[in-house]
C-alpha positions, 0 to 999 in steps of 0.5 A: 715614830710613836703615837699615843691614841686616846678615843675622846668625846672631846679634846682641846689644846690650850696655849697661854690661855687660848684654845688653839685646837679642839675636836668633839668625838674622835682621836687625840693623838700624841705624836713623837718623832724619834731619831732615824724616823722618816716621812715614810714612817709617818705616812704608814703610822697615819694610814694605820691610825685612820683605819684603826677600828676602835669606835663602837658599832651598833652592837657595841663592838669596836669595829669602826674607824675614826673615818667611819664615824666622821670623828676629828683628829687632834694632833699634839707633838709630844717628844716625852713619849721617847723617854727612856726610864731604864737608868734611874729616876730622871728620864732620858730623851736621847731617843727623841728626834732633834728639834728640827727633825721633830718639827719637820716630821710633825708638820709632815704628819699634820699636812698628810692628815689634813690631806686625808681627813676632813677634821684635823686640829693641832697643838703647837710644836714645842709650846707649853700646852695644856691638853684637856680631854674626855677619854671615851671608854677609856680607850688608849692605844700606843702605836709605833712604826 
């Protein structure tokens, strides 16, 4: 799986003009399942994300996790993170999980996040979404596992 994390002051996902998920301070995570990924991959990546120390402490050092600061999670499925741009000008997506596997792994990731963290909002799998965010820092971290 791949994640692209953005530390945000606020973020929201809009589908057909309706806000379906929103958080204040926390992490926006764009989530991509790739071929061969398992629930174990998802669990390991989620555990790492929740403990990743990318929020500032009183001294301004990145020493705190999203759990330490009581931040929210906004989890948005995004298969385009699996893009292969090595062969020309049109990206290929053959590395992305098949839609049914991608949905299963995304749903698993969301369910586990909700079991482990108090504030979890989501996008909608396979929907045309508009994501609005205020990137804090900016801090953007790619993760793979």
